[in-house]
C-alpha atoms as one frame of an Amber mdcrd trajectory, in Angstrom:
protein
-116.583  -8.876  30.624-113.234  -9.323  32.465-112.460  -5.817  32.158-115.833
  -5.019  33.989-114.785  -7.124  36.806-111.116  -5.402  36.867-112.200  -2.171
  36.787-114.748  -2.643  39.992-112.062  -4.380  41.635-109.459  -1.560  41.205
-112.202   0.929  42.211-113.200  -0.933  45.454-109.183  -1.129  46.407-108.843
   2.963  45.926-111.641   3.510  47.582-113.257   0.929  49.767-116.735   2.450
  48.649-119.817   0.950  49.643-123.594   1.749  48.822-124.839   3.795  51.675
-128.732   3.212  51.173-130.198   6.244  52.690-133.897   5.800  52.271-133.044
   3.893  48.758-133.164   0.326  47.768-132.175  -1.268  44.532-135.429  -3.494
  44.734-137.346  -3.832  43.030-135.471  -3.069  39.963-137.203  -0.355  37.860
-136.430   2.571  35.845-134.237   5.296  36.886-132.224   8.449  36.600-129.220
   8.424  39.008-128.098  12.011  39.491-125.054  13.128  40.930-122.477  15.329
  41.934-119.391  15.835  39.772-115.914  16.144  41.142-113.832  13.523  39.399
-113.650  11.290  36.144-114.206   8.440  38.262-117.539   9.378  39.262-119.553
   7.073  36.685-117.321   4.131  37.311-117.908   4.209  41.103-121.955   4.367
  40.847-122.034   2.471  38.033-119.963  -0.485  39.811-122.349  -0.120  42.821
-125.423  -0.880  41.148-126.072  -4.772  41.043-124.733  -6.379  37.941-128.374
  -7.347  37.217-129.531  -3.969  36.510-126.301  -2.584  35.473-126.582  -3.563
  31.825-129.771  -1.333  31.614-127.764   1.643  33.478-126.069   3.750  30.564
-124.002   6.598  32.053-123.956   9.896  30.145-120.401  11.180  29.352-119.304
  14.244  27.691-118.045  13.171  24.135-114.743  15.898  24.178-113.432  13.868
  26.916-114.356  10.493  26.599-114.450  10.062  22.879-111.116  12.283  22.793
-108.810   8.980  22.816-109.013   5.534  21.761-109.246   3.699  25.331-111.760
   6.498  26.798-113.603   5.723  23.618-113.206   2.144  24.160-114.065   2.051
  27.896-117.257   4.247  27.052-118.676   2.157  24.158-117.853  -1.392  25.103
-117.503  -1.453  28.919-120.070   1.304  30.185-122.413   1.302  26.876-122.394
   5.255  27.722-124.218   8.143  25.839-122.203  10.803  24.796-123.500  14.191
  24.973-122.208  17.234  23.443-121.648  19.965  26.270-121.093  22.635  23.804
-123.182  22.811  20.662-122.042  23.706  17.724-125.767  24.710  16.153-128.749
  25.978  17.883-130.539  23.303  16.158-128.362  20.528  17.783-130.350  19.019
  20.715-127.870  17.098  23.168-130.511  15.147  25.180-131.840  13.551  21.914
-129.687   9.926  22.287-130.789  10.299  26.158-134.333  10.524  25.387-134.052
   7.467  22.961-132.520   5.392  25.932-135.340   6.642  28.166-137.910   5.690
  25.671-136.210   1.952  25.127-136.609   1.347  28.733-132.769   2.054  29.877
-131.804   4.065  33.034-129.375   6.988  33.102-126.497   8.120  35.506-126.665
  11.965  34.783-124.756  14.626  36.289-126.700  17.671  36.334-123.826  19.854
  37.114-122.811  19.681  33.736-119.101  19.929  34.803-116.704  19.000  37.542
-116.485  20.653  40.729-114.254  21.118  43.341-115.928  18.758  45.940-116.685
  21.564  48.346-120.270  22.712  47.183-122.576  21.187  44.842-122.851  23.694
  41.772-126.427  24.946  40.063-128.103  22.224  38.116-128.293  22.563  34.055
-131.921  22.433  32.648-131.162  18.845  30.888-132.713  16.964  34.129-136.174
  18.753  33.944-136.591  18.459  30.182-136.130  14.499  30.458-138.380  14.046
  33.188-140.730  16.261  31.587-141.186  13.960  28.943-140.734  10.770  31.097
-142.958  12.166  34.159-143.384   8.862  35.976-139.535   8.111  36.227-138.181
   7.693  39.463-135.161  10.165  40.302-132.523   9.021  43.231-130.051  11.690
  44.295-126.479  10.011  44.660-123.907  11.886  46.587-120.295  11.345  46.062
-117.821  12.340  48.997-114.295  12.680  48.845-113.714  10.879  45.345-112.061
  14.280  43.941-109.389  13.459  46.192-108.582  10.062  44.527-108.238  11.790
  41.476-108.122  15.548  41.680-108.665  17.544  38.470-105.559  17.550  36.229
-103.935  14.224  37.838-103.187  11.479  35.909-102.517   9.283  38.796-105.340
   7.711  41.063-104.217   7.579  44.924-106.128   5.517  47.767-108.723   7.523
  49.534-111.718   6.364  51.572-114.905   7.587  49.563-118.406   7.165  50.401
-121.467   6.870  47.988-124.833   7.780  49.333-128.047   6.918  47.442-131.158
   9.148  48.759-134.813   8.141  48.438-136.458   7.928  45.034-138.970  10.752
  43.881-140.746  11.974  40.399-142.096  15.394  39.228-144.901  16.694  40.774
-147.913  17.649  38.404-147.703  20.983  37.354-144.398  21.566  38.935-142.273
  24.487  37.191-138.484  23.997  35.949-137.286  26.302  39.168-139.135  24.250
  41.828-138.082  21.043  40.515-134.620  22.113  40.191-134.584  23.489  43.508
-136.089  20.441  44.802-133.681  18.059  43.154-130.739  19.829  44.122-132.045
  20.321  47.591-132.337  16.522  47.937-128.700  15.946  46.553-127.429  18.593
  49.261-129.275  16.608  51.951-126.981  13.606  51.413-124.302  16.016  52.018
-125.058  15.938  55.751-123.631  13.470  57.795
């Protein structure tokens, strides 16, 4: 799709970002959850655009429904370009399962791009993870998790701004790992967050 090439080209022009593989390789192709720090609405685009095109068609970003489905053009990008999965950040009912569509995509062999902090941060520190990542891997214990640290993207499109400005960014992909047998939610979450935090170091 021509829009795909335009968006990726504009992203490269704005950020100069390339994938820094710190212990990670895109080959061989396998099902993964790419999980990253969240500081900008451009986070999804920059990760998605750095994944090889042959694999990208099977990678589905997880997107906040209250933002990406709030206008026709965002919805168009989410559905027609990114093939994103909407997630409800604030459940209207206790019985509503915000992970249902994510689990369905994983069961179909798709990979995900996920932001376990749940909301955007300032870019200074990684916020505590929500429990969603753990609940997904418990049901898919052999799934490969890949930490992705995005640096400086919050300066390209700061919170509350509409017009991006060119700023050099780096995107570091860490080595993949899986859930350990018998690993508790607390231990897994701490390990997953520490692996992401380690990529923030120079």
